[in-house]
NUDRENLUM-792350 format. One record per residue (C-alpha): chain; x negated, y, z; residue in three letters; residue number from 1. Coordinates in nm, 3 decimals. Example, Ala and Ser with C-alpha at 12.3 -4.5 7.8 and 13.67 -1.06 7.14 Angstrom:
2
site unit:A; x:-1.230; y:-0.450; z:0.780; code:ALA; pos:1 .
site unit:A; x:-1.367; y:-0.106; z:0.714; code:SER; pos:2 .
***
This chain:
259
site unit:A; x:-3.528; y:1.480; z:2.096; code:UNK; pos:1 .
site unit:A; x:-3.478; y:1.805; z:1.906; code:UNK; pos:2 .
site unit:A; x:-3.182; y:2.021; z:1.979; code:UNK; pos:3 .
site unit:A; x:-3.054; y:1.964; z:1.622; code:UNK; pos:4 .
site unit:A; x:-3.043; y:1.591; z:1.675; code:UNK; pos:5 .
site unit:A; x:-2.884; y:1.631; z:2.015; code:UNK; pos:6 .
site unit:A; x:-2.609; y:1.845; z:1.857; code:UNK; pos:7 .
site unit:A; x:-2.567; y:1.595; z:1.570; code:UNK; pos:8 .
site unit:A; x:-2.489; y:1.314; z:1.807; code:UNK; pos:9 .
site unit:A; x:-2.266; y:1.532; z:2.025; code:UNK; pos:10 .
site unit:A; x:-2.075; y:1.661; z:1.721; code:UNK; pos:11 .
site unit:A; x:-2.006; y:1.309; z:1.588; code:UNK; pos:12 .
site unit:A; x:-1.900; y:1.184; z:1.938; code:UNK; pos:13 .
site unit:A; x:-1.673; y:1.487; z:1.983; code:UNK; pos:14 .
site unit:A; x:-1.500; y:1.429; z:1.650; code:UNK; pos:15 .
site unit:A; x:-1.440; y:1.067; z:1.739; code:UNK; pos:16 .
site unit:A; x:-1.312; y:1.143; z:2.085; code:UNK; pos:17 .
site unit:A; x:-1.078; y:1.408; z:1.939; code:UNK; pos:18 .
site unit:A; x:-0.930; y:1.174; z:1.675; code:UNK; pos:19 .
site unit:A; x:-0.881; y:0.893; z:1.933; code:UNK; pos:20 .
site unit:A; x:-0.707; y:1.140; z:2.173; code:UNK; pos:21 .
site unit:A; x:-0.477; y:1.256; z:1.895; code:UNK; pos:22 .
site unit:A; x:-0.377; y:0.891; z:1.839; code:UNK; pos:23 .
site unit:A; x:-0.339; y:0.825; z:2.211; code:UNK; pos:24 .
site unit:A; x:-0.086; y:1.104; z:2.253; code:UNK; pos:25 .
site unit:A; x:0.092; y:1.106; z:1.915; code:UNK; pos:26 .
site unit:A; x:0.147; y:0.734; z:1.851; code:UNK; pos:27 .
site unit:A; x:0.368; y:0.678; z:2.156; code:UNK; pos:28 .
site unit:A; x:0.569; y:0.991; z:2.061; code:UNK; pos:29 .
site unit:A; x:0.610; y:0.861; z:1.699; code:UNK; pos:30 .
site unit:A; x:0.714; y:0.513; z:1.805; code:UNK; pos:31 .
site unit:A; x:0.942; y:0.654; z:2.072; code:UNK; pos:32 .
site unit:A; x:1.103; y:0.881; z:1.811; code:UNK; pos:33 .
site unit:A; x:1.167; y:0.581; z:1.591; code:UNK; pos:34 .
site unit:A; x:1.328; y:0.403; z:1.883; code:UNK; pos:35 .
site unit:A; x:1.558; y:0.698; z:1.952; code:UNK; pos:36 .
site unit:A; x:1.641; y:0.724; z:1.585; code:UNK; pos:37 .
site unit:A; x:1.755; y:0.361; z:1.597; code:UNK; pos:38 .
site unit:A; x:1.963; y:0.425; z:1.900; code:UNK; pos:39 .
site unit:A; x:2.123; y:0.732; z:1.724; code:UNK; pos:40 .
site unit:A; x:2.196; y:0.509; z:1.425; code:UNK; pos:41 .
site unit:A; x:2.362; y:0.244; z:1.640; code:UNK; pos:42 .
site unit:A; x:2.544; y:0.456; z:1.899; code:UNK; pos:43 .
site unit:A; x:2.574; y:0.803; z:1.752; code:UNK; pos:44 .
site unit:A; x:2.398; y:1.123; z:1.866; code:UNK; pos:45 .
site unit:A; x:2.672; y:1.209; z:2.111; code:UNK; pos:46 .
site unit:A; x:2.617; y:0.892; z:2.302; code:UNK; pos:47 .
site unit:A; x:2.240; y:0.912; z:2.296; code:UNK; pos:48 .
site unit:A; x:2.180; y:1.010; z:2.662; code:UNK; pos:49 .
site unit:A; x:2.406; y:0.726; z:2.777; code:UNK; pos:50 .
site unit:A; x:2.231; y:0.479; z:2.540; code:UNK; pos:51 .
site unit:A; x:1.885; y:0.580; z:2.656; code:UNK; pos:52 .
site unit:A; x:1.986; y:0.547; z:3.021; code:UNK; pos:53 .
site unit:A; x:2.135; y:0.207; z:2.955; code:UNK; pos:54 .
site unit:A; x:1.824; y:0.082; z:2.770; code:UNK; pos:55 .
site unit:A; x:1.599; y:0.197; z:3.060; code:UNK; pos:56 .
site unit:A; x:1.820; y:0.044; z:3.323; code:UNK; pos:57 .
site unit:A; x:1.880; y:-0.281; z:3.134; code:UNK; pos:58 .
site unit:A; x:1.563; y:-0.370; z:2.949; code:UNK; pos:59 .
site unit:A; x:1.574; y:-0.657; z:2.704; code:UNK; pos:60 .
site unit:A; x:1.417; y:-0.924; z:2.916; code:UNK; pos:61 .
site unit:A; x:1.356; y:-1.146; z:2.616; code:UNK; pos:62 .
site unit:A; x:1.089; y:-0.903; z:2.489; code:UNK; pos:63 .
site unit:A; x:0.944; y:-0.749; z:2.818; code:UNK; pos:64 .
site unit:A; x:0.628; y:-0.967; z:2.822; code:UNK; pos:65 .
site unit:A; x:0.571; y:-0.928; z:2.452; code:UNK; pos:66 .
site unit:A; x:0.605; y:-0.546; z:2.450; code:UNK; pos:67 .
site unit:A; x:0.399; y:-0.526; z:2.775; code:UNK; pos:68 .
site unit:A; x:0.120; y:-0.706; z:2.590; code:UNK; pos:69 .
site unit:A; x:0.145; y:-0.450; z:2.310; code:UNK; pos:70 .
site unit:A; x:0.120; y:-0.157; z:2.547; code:UNK; pos:71 .
site unit:A; x:-0.185; y:-0.318; z:2.716; code:UNK; pos:72 .
site unit:A; x:-0.339; y:-0.387; z:2.374; code:UNK; pos:73 .
site unit:A; x:-0.296; y:-0.020; z:2.265; code:UNK; pos:74 .
site unit:A; x:-0.437; y:0.139; z:2.577; code:UNK; pos:75 .
site unit:A; x:-0.719; y:-0.108; z:2.597; code:UNK; pos:76 .
site unit:A; x:-0.822; y:0.000; z:2.245; code:UNK; pos:77 .
site unit:A; x:-0.789; y:0.370; z:2.323; code:UNK; pos:78 .
site unit:A; x:-0.990; y:0.352; z:2.643; code:UNK; pos:79 .
site unit:A; x:-1.240; y:0.112; z:2.488; code:UNK; pos:80 .
site unit:A; x:-1.302; y:0.345; z:2.188; code:UNK; pos:81 .
site unit:A; x:-1.366; y:0.636; z:2.417; code:UNK; pos:82 .
site unit:A; x:-1.599; y:0.430; z:2.637; code:UNK; pos:83 .
site unit:A; x:-1.800; y:0.294; z:2.341; code:UNK; pos:84 .
site unit:A; x:-1.829; y:0.637; z:2.183; code:UNK; pos:85 .
site unit:A; x:-1.965; y:0.785; z:2.504; code:UNK; pos:86 .
site unit:A; x:-2.205; y:0.492; z:2.566; code:UNK; pos:87 .
site unit:A; x:-2.354; y:0.514; z:2.209; code:UNK; pos:88 .
site unit:A; x:-2.375; y:0.894; z:2.222; code:UNK; pos:89 .
site unit:A; x:-2.586; y:0.858; z:2.538; code:UNK; pos:90 .
site unit:A; x:-2.832; y:0.626; z:2.371; code:UNK; pos:91 .
site unit:A; x:-2.866; y:0.720; z:1.998; code:UNK; pos:92 .
site unit:A; x:-3.094; y:1.000; z:1.867; code:UNK; pos:93 .
site unit:A; x:-2.908; y:1.022; z:1.535; code:UNK; pos:94 .
site unit:A; x:-2.550; y:0.994; z:1.409; code:UNK; pos:95 .
site unit:A; x:-2.388; y:0.876; z:1.086; code:UNK; pos:96 .
site unit:A; x:-2.342; y:1.133; z:0.807; code:UNK; pos:97 .
site unit:A; x:-2.552; y:1.394; z:0.983; code:UNK; pos:98 .
site unit:A; x:-2.300; y:1.416; z:1.267; code:UNK; pos:99 .
site unit:A; x:-1.993; y:1.471; z:1.054; code:UNK; pos:100 .
site unit:A; x:-1.696; y:1.240; z:1.091; code:UNK; pos:101 .
site unit:A; x:-1.652; y:1.140; z:0.732; code:UNK; pos:102 .
site unit:A; x:-1.315; y:1.077; z:0.568; code:UNK; pos:103 .
site unit:A; x:-1.389; y:0.705; z:0.556; code:UNK; pos:104 .
site unit:A; x:-1.466; y:0.710; z:0.937; code:UNK; pos:105 .
site unit:A; x:-1.143; y:0.890; z:1.009; code:UNK; pos:106 .
site unit:A; x:-0.956; y:0.660; z:0.774; code:UNK; pos:107 .
site unit:A; x:-1.073; y:0.346; z:0.951; code:UNK; pos:108 .
site unit:A; x:-0.964; y:0.482; z:1.291; code:UNK; pos:109 .
site unit:A; x:-0.635; y:0.598; z:1.153; code:UNK; pos:110 .
site unit:A; x:-0.586; y:0.263; z:0.979; code:UNK; pos:111 .
site unit:A; x:-0.605; y:0.091; z:1.318; code:UNK; pos:112 .
site unit:A; x:-0.352; y:0.334; z:1.460; code:UNK; pos:113 .
site unit:A; x:-0.117; y:0.267; z:1.176; code:UNK; pos:114 .
site unit:A; x:-0.163; y:-0.105; z:1.248; code:UNK; pos:115 .
site unit:A; x:-0.046; y:-0.049; z:1.603; code:UNK; pos:116 .
site unit:A; x:0.251; y:0.147; z:1.480; code:UNK; pos:117 .
site unit:A; x:0.352; y:-0.137; z:1.250; code:UNK; pos:118 .
site unit:A; x:0.323; y:-0.381; z:1.536; code:UNK; pos:119 .
site unit:A; x:0.562; y:-0.165; z:1.739; code:UNK; pos:120 .
site unit:A; x:0.802; y:-0.121; z:1.449; code:UNK; pos:121 .
site unit:A; x:0.833; y:-0.496; z:1.381; code:UNK; pos:122 .
site unit:A; x:0.847; y:-0.591; z:1.748; code:UNK; pos:123 .
site unit:A; x:1.205; y:-0.703; z:1.718; code:UNK; pos:124 .
site unit:A; x:1.112; y:-1.009; z:1.509; code:UNK; pos:125 .
site unit:A; x:0.867; y:-1.272; z:1.622; code:UNK; pos:126 .
site unit:A; x:0.787; y:-1.375; z:1.270; code:UNK; pos:127 .
site unit:A; x:0.736; y:-1.021; z:1.145; code:UNK; pos:128 .
site unit:A; x:0.516; y:-0.949; z:1.449; code:UNK; pos:129 .
site unit:A; x:0.309; y:-1.263; z:1.399; code:UNK; pos:130 .
site unit:A; x:0.249; y:-1.173; z:1.031; code:UNK; pos:131 .
site unit:A; x:0.170; y:-0.808; z:1.123; code:UNK; pos:132 .
site unit:A; x:-0.076; y:-0.928; z:1.393; code:UNK; pos:133 .
site unit:A; x:-0.252; y:-1.149; z:1.148; code:UNK; pos:134 .
site unit:A; x:-0.310; y:-0.856; z:0.909; code:UNK; pos:135 .
site unit:A; x:-0.401; y:-0.626; z:1.197; code:UNK; pos:136 .
site unit:A; x:-0.666; y:-0.867; z:1.322; code:UNK; pos:137 .
site unit:A; x:-0.815; y:-0.903; z:0.979; code:UNK; pos:138 .
site unit:A; x:-0.818; y:-0.518; z:0.964; code:UNK; pos:139 .
site unit:A; x:-1.003; y:-0.511; z:1.289; code:UNK; pos:140 .
site unit:A; x:-1.274; y:-0.732; z:1.152; code:UNK; pos:141 .
site unit:A; x:-1.311; y:-0.506; z:0.848; code:UNK; pos:142 .
site unit:A; x:-1.322; y:-0.192; z:1.061; code:UNK; pos:143 .
site unit:A; x:-1.594; y:-0.350; z:1.283; code:UNK; pos:144 .
site unit:A; x:-1.810; y:-0.437; z:0.986; code:UNK; pos:145 .
site unit:A; x:-1.769; y:-0.088; z:0.842; code:UNK; pos:146 .
site unit:A; x:-1.873; y:0.064; z:1.178; code:UNK; pos:147 .
site unit:A; x:-2.183; y:-0.162; z:1.196; code:UNK; pos:148 .
site unit:A; x:-2.291; y:-0.054; z:0.850; code:UNK; pos:149 .
site unit:A; x:-2.227; y:0.315; z:0.935; code:UNK; pos:150 .
site unit:A; x:-2.433; y:0.296; z:1.254; code:UNK; pos:151 .
site unit:A; x:-2.734; y:0.102; z:1.112; code:UNK; pos:152 .
site unit:A; x:-2.922; y:0.417; z:0.999; code:UNK; pos:153 .
site unit:A; x:-2.864; y:0.590; z:1.334; code:UNK; pos:154 .
site unit:A; x:-2.990; y:0.279; z:1.524; code:UNK; pos:155 .
site unit:A; x:-3.296; y:0.257; z:1.307; code:UNK; pos:156 .
site unit:A; x:-3.382; y:0.621; z:1.330; code:UNK; pos:157 .
site unit:A; x:-3.343; y:0.605; z:1.718; code:UNK; pos:158 .
site unit:A; x:-3.585; y:0.311; z:1.728; code:UNK; pos:159 .
site unit:A; x:-3.838; y:0.505; z:1.525; code:UNK; pos:160 .
site unit:A; x:-3.815; y:0.827; z:1.722; code:UNK; pos:161 .
site unit:A; x:-3.834; y:0.661; z:2.065; code:UNK; pos:162 .
site unit:A; x:-4.121; y:0.443; z:1.944; code:UNK; pos:163 .
site unit:A; x:-4.323; y:0.747; z:1.821; code:UNK; pos:164 .
site unit:A; x:-4.263; y:0.917; z:2.155; code:UNK; pos:165 .
site unit:A; x:-4.367; y:0.601; z:2.344; code:UNK; pos:166 .
site unit:A; x:-4.037; y:0.588; z:2.521; code:UNK; pos:167 .
site unit:A; x:-4.006; y:0.207; z:2.526; code:UNK; pos:168 .
site unit:A; x:-3.744; y:0.185; z:2.791; code:UNK; pos:169 .
site unit:A; x:-3.519; y:0.400; z:2.571; code:UNK; pos:170 .
site unit:A; x:-3.593; y:0.172; z:2.279; code:UNK; pos:171 .
site unit:A; x:-3.465; y:-0.111; z:2.491; code:UNK; pos:172 .
site unit:A; x:-3.149; y:0.087; z:2.563; code:UNK; pos:173 .
site unit:A; x:-3.089; y:0.112; z:2.192; code:UNK; pos:174 .
site unit:A; x:-3.145; y:-0.261; z:2.163; code:UNK; pos:175 .
site unit:A; x:-2.894; y:-0.332; z:2.437; code:UNK; pos:176 .
site unit:A; x:-2.628; y:-0.127; z:2.263; code:UNK; pos:177 .
site unit:A; x:-2.713; y:-0.278; z:1.925; code:UNK; pos:178 .
site unit:A; x:-2.651; y:-0.626; z:2.073; code:UNK; pos:179 .
site unit:A; x:-2.314; y:-0.503; z:2.195; code:UNK; pos:180 .
site unit:A; x:-2.215; y:-0.350; z:1.864; code:UNK; pos:181 .
site unit:A; x:-2.339; y:-0.626; z:1.634; code:UNK; pos:182 .
site unit:A; x:-2.421; y:-0.925; z:1.854; code:UNK; pos:183 .
site unit:A; x:-2.325; y:-1.281; z:1.783; code:UNK; pos:184 .
site unit:A; x:-2.061; y:-1.264; z:2.049; code:UNK; pos:185 .
site unit:A; x:-1.864; y:-1.030; z:1.831; code:UNK; pos:186 .
site unit:A; x:-1.838; y:-1.296; z:1.560; code:UNK; pos:187 .
site unit:A; x:-1.732; y:-1.550; z:1.807; code:UNK; pos:188 .
site unit:A; x:-1.466; y:-1.322; z:1.955; code:UNK; pos:189 .
site unit:A; x:-1.317; y:-1.242; z:1.617; code:UNK; pos:190 .
site unit:A; x:-1.332; y:-1.605; z:1.504; code:UNK; pos:191 .
site unit:A; x:-1.158; y:-1.730; z:1.824; code:UNK; pos:192 .
site unit:A; x:-0.904; y:-1.445; z:1.802; code:UNK; pos:193 .
site unit:A; x:-0.840; y:-1.535; z:1.442; code:UNK; pos:194 .
site unit:A; x:-0.788; y:-1.896; z:1.528; code:UNK; pos:195 .
site unit:A; x:-0.536; y:-1.798; z:1.807; code:UNK; pos:196 .
site unit:A; x:-0.350; y:-1.570; z:1.560; code:UNK; pos:197 .
site unit:A; x:-0.330; y:-1.848; z:1.300; code:UNK; pos:198 .
site unit:A; x:-0.209; y:-2.087; z:1.567; code:UNK; pos:199 .
site unit:A; x:0.054; y:-1.840; z:1.668; code:UNK; pos:200 .
site unit:A; x:0.157; y:-1.807; z:1.302; code:UNK; pos:201 .
site unit:A; x:0.189; y:-2.186; z:1.271; code:UNK; pos:202 .
site unit:A; x:0.404; y:-2.213; z:1.586; code:UNK; pos:203 .
site unit:A; x:0.629; y:-1.926; z:1.500; code:UNK; pos:204 .
site unit:A; x:0.684; y:-2.013; z:1.126; code:UNK; pos:205 .
site unit:A; x:0.680; y:-2.392; z:1.135; code:UNK; pos:206 .
site unit:A; x:0.750; y:-2.508; z:1.491; code:UNK; pos:207 .
site unit:A; x:1.046; y:-2.293; z:1.568; code:UNK; pos:208 .
site unit:A; x:0.878; y:-2.180; z:1.891; code:UNK; pos:209 .
site unit:A; x:1.126; y:-2.072; z:2.161; code:UNK; pos:210 .
site unit:A; x:1.110; y:-1.692; z:2.242; code:UNK; pos:211 .
site unit:A; x:0.969; y:-1.744; z:2.591; code:UNK; pos:212 .
site unit:A; x:0.677; y:-1.953; z:2.451; code:UNK; pos:213 .
site unit:A; x:0.622; y:-1.701; z:2.167; code:UNK; pos:214 .
site unit:A; x:0.594; y:-1.417; z:2.425; code:UNK; pos:215 .
site unit:A; x:0.352; y:-1.619; z:2.635; code:UNK; pos:216 .
site unit:A; x:0.137; y:-1.693; z:2.333; code:UNK; pos:217 .
site unit:A; x:0.123; y:-1.328; z:2.234; code:UNK; pos:218 .
site unit:A; x:0.048; y:-1.211; z:2.588; code:UNK; pos:219 .
site unit:A; x:-0.230; y:-1.478; z:2.616; code:UNK; pos:220 .
site unit:A; x:-0.382; y:-1.363; z:2.293; code:UNK; pos:221 .
site unit:A; x:-0.394; y:-0.999; z:2.399; code:UNK; pos:222 .
site unit:A; x:-0.532; y:-1.066; z:2.748; code:UNK; pos:223 .
site unit:A; x:-0.793; y:-1.314; z:2.620; code:UNK; pos:224 .
site unit:A; x:-0.943; y:-1.104; z:2.338; code:UNK; pos:225 .
site unit:A; x:-0.930; y:-0.779; z:2.537; code:UNK; pos:226 .
site unit:A; x:-1.078; y:-0.933; z:2.857; code:UNK; pos:227 .
site unit:A; x:-1.363; y:-1.071; z:2.642; code:UNK; pos:228 .
site unit:A; x:-1.457; y:-0.730; z:2.507; code:UNK; pos:229 .
site unit:A; x:-1.422; y:-0.561; z:2.843; code:UNK; pos:230 .
site unit:A; x:-1.650; y:-0.815; z:3.003; code:UNK; pos:231 .
site unit:A; x:-1.912; y:-0.757; z:2.733; code:UNK; pos:232 .
site unit:A; x:-1.864; y:-0.383; z:2.770; code:UNK; pos:233 .
site unit:A; x:-1.920; y:-0.399; z:3.144; code:UNK; pos:234 .
site unit:A; x:-2.228; y:-0.623; z:3.093; code:UNK; pos:235 .
site unit:A; x:-2.372; y:-0.371; z:2.851; code:UNK; pos:236 .
site unit:A; x:-2.319; y:-0.079; z:3.079; code:UNK; pos:237 .
site unit:A; x:-2.478; y:-0.268; z:3.370; code:UNK; pos:238 .
site unit:A; x:-2.786; y:-0.333; z:3.152; code:UNK; pos:239 .
site unit:A; x:-2.802; y:0.032; z:3.058; code:UNK; pos:240 .
site unit:A; x:-2.771; y:0.134; z:3.424; code:UNK; pos:241 .
site unit:A; x:-3.065; y:-0.087; z:3.515; code:UNK; pos:242 .
site unit:A; x:-3.272; y:0.053; z:3.237; code:UNK; pos:243 .
site unit:A; x:-3.179; y:0.410; z:3.332; code:UNK; pos:244 .
site unit:A; x:-3.292; y:0.334; z:3.684; code:UNK; pos:245 .
site unit:A; x:-3.627; y:0.195; z:3.557; code:UNK; pos:246 .
site unit:A; x:-3.668; y:0.507; z:3.337; code:UNK; pos:247 .
site unit:A; x:-3.611; y:0.740; z:3.634; code:UNK; pos:248 .
site unit:A; x:-3.855; y:0.543; z:3.855; code:UNK; pos:249 .
site unit:A; x:-4.138; y:0.495; z:3.603; code:UNK; pos:250 .
site unit:A; x:-4.077; y:0.738; z:3.320; code:UNK; pos:251 .
site unit:A; x:-4.270; y:1.018; z:3.490; code:UNK; pos:252 .
site unit:A; x:-4.557; y:0.788; z:3.580; code:UNK; pos:253 .
site unit:A; x:-4.588; y:0.666; z:3.221; code:UNK; pos:254 .
site unit:A; x:-4.579; y:1.025; z:3.087; code:UNK; pos:255 .
site unit:A; x:-4.848; y:1.126; z:3.336; code:UNK; pos:256 .
site unit:A; x:-5.063; y:0.833; z:3.238; code:UNK; pos:257 .
site unit:A; x:-5.051; y:0.932; z:2.876; code:UNK; pos:258 .
site unit:A; x:-5.132; y:1.296; z:2.944; code:UNK; pos:259 .
***
């Protein structure tokens, strides 16, 4: 791989990592600021320290499980985005847009962050949260399809370059990552997740679901869809680890046999 191509992939990965880190640190601050603003509105700024201390010491037990699920969801996405970026940067020989993080790329990532912010803001209403979660899940599907289209050229170029160099194990590494990014399991995950979200909507809007059951349904949704993607992520990394081991064992022998 040429140094230019190496730098191209590194630049794109660095831009993605940086944007995700900005979201990771800024979104909790923004949401926390909105919570404090609400406390100031309710209690007055002079009683803010007392109100914050009371809120910490006496959490609203009716929403603990629900908000815990939201925190897990957010950090699962942040850590997963970093992990996927690193994994793909290690495999690809090309990056979208010549290594630049385009405005559309940044817009998609920021759109997901805004979706998380909305989920936090409406987390005092089960119906509002259910509706926001439905829109957020649909946005995730759209963001995934955009990412797949953006990566197609990079994947194709990587196949070609590895093939010309006779690096067939590395071609298989690209194939493994491609199955992770655009495999059939992704469609199943989004379809099942969508069915769960619509089921939650039906229960919240039409069945007058008790708060405890609504919390449980939200928590189950988050744990189910996030466990699914982390299992597939771990499976992909295991396959790459095996291929890396094979490459180290037999790569030099193959190179010597072609010499």
